[in-house]
Structures are given as structure tokens and as C-alpha cells.
C-alpha positions in Angstrom: 5.9 22.9 -8.3 6.1 18.9 -8.7 2.0 18.5 -10.2 3.0 21.4 -12.8 6.6 19.6 -13.8 4.9 16.3 -14.0 2.0 18.0 -16.6 4.5 19.5 -18.4 6.2 15.8 -18.8 2.8 14.2 -20.1 2.1 16.9 -22.5 5.5 17.3 -23.8 5.5 13.6 -24.6 2.1 13.7 -25.9 3.5 16.0 -28.4 6.5 13.9 -29.0 3.9 11.2 -29.7 2.2 13.2 -32.5 5.1 14.7 -33.9 6.7 11.0 -34.2 3.5 9.6 -35.9 3.6 12.5 -38.4 6.8 11.7 -39.3 6.8 7.9 -39.8 4.1 8.9 -42.4 6.5 11.3 -44.0 7.7 10.6 -47.5 11.4 9.7 -46.0 9.7 7.7 -43.8 8.1 5.8 -46.6 10.9 5.4 -48.3 13.0 3.9 -45.7 9.9 1.9 -45.0 10.2 0.6 -48.3 14.2 -0.7 -48.5 14.4 -1.7 -44.7 11.2 -2.7 -43.6 11.2 0.1 -40.7 10.1 3.6 -40.4 13.4 6.3 -40.3 15.3 6.1 -36.5 14.2 10.0 -36.0 10.6 8.7 -36.1 11.1 5.8 -34.0 12.9 8.0 -31.5 10.6 10.2 -31.4 7.7 7.8 -30.6 9.7 6.2 -27.7 11.1 9.5 -25.7 7.3 10.6 -25.9 5.6 7.2 -25.0 8.4 6.9 -22.0 8.0 10.8 -21.0 4.2 10.3 -21.1 4.4 7.6 -18.9 6.6 9.1 -16.3 4.6 12.3 -16.2 1.2 10.2 -15.8 2.5 7.9 -13.1 3.9 11.1 -11.4 0.6 12.7 -11.8 -1.0 9.4 -9.9 1.0 9.5 -6.8 -0.7 12.8 -5.8 1.4 15.3 -3.6 4.5 14.6 -2.1 
């Protein structure tokens, strides 16, 4: 059960990172980057949440069975 949950967290994190990169290269993010110097908040949150979720899932998978 714990292994499948960890794998789901890893996959969910990877999906969030992919969607974050896609959103960061969108037209709205380009306009935001033009005026503020940063991509939109939504893409930044997706990238950050995806990275954290992937790291937690990978760490829990590496721990082995508990």
C-alpha cells in the first residue's frame, strides 16, 4: 500500500512538473515574463509543487518496505 502511494506521488509530481513547464511557455506566461521578469504564479506553483511531490515520492520509494 505504501509503495503504491509513493509511486502515485512520484508520478503526480512528474505530471505537475510537465504541466508547469508547458504553462511557463504559454502566451500568458510570456506576457507576464515581459512585464515582471517572471513567469505566471500558476506555472511557478505547479513547478514547485511537482518538484516537492516528486522528491517525497522518490524518497519514500527509496526507503524500502516499512
